[in-house]
C-alpha positions as CSV (number, residue, x, y, z in Angstrom):
1,M,-1.5,-17.4,11.3
2,T,-1.4,-14.4,13.6
3,T,-3.1,-11.2,12.5
4,C,-2.2,-7.9,14.1
5,S,-4.7,-5.4,15.4
6,H,-4.0,-3.1,12.5
7,L,-5.1,-5.7,10.0
8,K,-8.1,-6.7,12.1
9,A,-9.2,-3.0,12.2
10,I,-9.6,-2.9,8.3
11,T,-13.3,-3.4,7.5
12,D,-13.5,-1.7,4.1
13,I,-10.6,-2.3,1.6
14,K,-9.5,0.8,-0.3
15,I,-8.0,0.3,-3.8
16,G,-6.9,3.2,-6.0
17,A,-9.3,4.0,-8.8
18,D,-6.5,4.9,-11.2
19,Y,-3.7,2.5,-12.0
20,V,-0.9,5.0,-11.4
21,C,1.6,6.0,-8.7
22,E,0.5,9.5,-7.6
23,E,4.0,10.6,-6.7
24,C,5.7,9.0,-9.8
25,I,3.2,10.9,-12.0
26,K,4.2,14.2,-10.3
27,Q,8.0,13.4,-10.7
28,N,7.7,11.8,-14.2
29,G,8.9,8.5,-12.7
30,T,8.1,4.9,-13.3
31,W,6.7,2.1,-11.1
32,M,6.5,-1.6,-11.0
33,H,3.5,-2.5,-8.7
34,L,1.0,-0.4,-6.8
35,R,-0.1,-0.4,-3.2
36,T,-3.0,1.6,-1.6
37,C,-2.7,3.0,1.9
38,Q,-5.7,1.8,4.0
39,T,-5.6,5.0,6.2
40,C,-5.7,7.7,3.6
41,G,-6.2,6.0,0.2
42,A,-3.0,7.1,-1.4
43,T,-1.9,4.7,-4.2
44,L,1.8,4.6,-4.5
45,C,4.6,2.4,-5.9
46,C,6.0,-0.7,-4.2
47,D,9.6,-1.4,-3.1
48,D,10.4,-3.1,-6.4
49,S,9.9,0.4,-8.0
50,P,12.8,2.9,-8.2
51,S,11.3,5.4,-5.8
52,Q,9.6,3.1,-3.3
53,H,6.9,5.7,-2.6
54,I,4.6,3.5,-0.4
55,T,7.3,2.7,2.1
56,K,8.3,6.4,2.2
57,H,4.7,7.2,2.8
58,Y,4.6,4.8,5.8
59,H,7.7,6.4,7.3
60,E,6.4,9.9,6.8
61,T,2.8,9.3,8.0
62,D,3.0,6.1,10.2
63,H,-0.1,4.8,8.3
64,P,0.5,1.1,9.0
65,V,-1.5,-1.0,6.4
66,V,-1.4,-1.2,2.7
67,A,-3.3,-3.3,0.2
68,S,-2.1,-4.5,-3.1
69,A,-3.6,-2.5,-5.9
70,E,-2.6,-5.1,-8.5
71,P,-5.4,-6.8,-10.5
72,G,-6.0,-10.3,-9.1
73,E,-4.1,-9.8,-5.8
74,Q,-6.1,-9.5,-2.6
75,W,-3.7,-9.0,0.3
76,L,-2.9,-6.6,3.1
77,W,0.5,-5.8,4.7
78,C,1.1,-4.1,8.0
79,Y,4.4,-2.2,8.1
80,K,4.3,-1.7,11.8
81,D,4.0,-5.4,12.7
82,G,5.4,-7.0,9.6
83,T,2.2,-9.1,9.2
84,F,0.4,-10.2,6.0
85,A,-3.2,-11.3,5.3
86,E,-5.1,-12.3,2.3
87,Y,-8.7,-11.3,1.9
């Protein structure tokens, strides 16, 4: 499996402390699953959620890597290179 340079650069996995989408809370919205940005630590909802905040965050910030913030899941995704890695 090929791992991109963005995933290789992650040495300390950030996972949100609260199990909420920060943006959905502000907008009184709902979410399905959560992802944590590995650049800034923002925890936002996934693409299965109505607002898809983590993908919007990537497009607004160009922060390439997210980690699943779901209990029991241990994986990273790089938006820029379309690569996945478990840890």
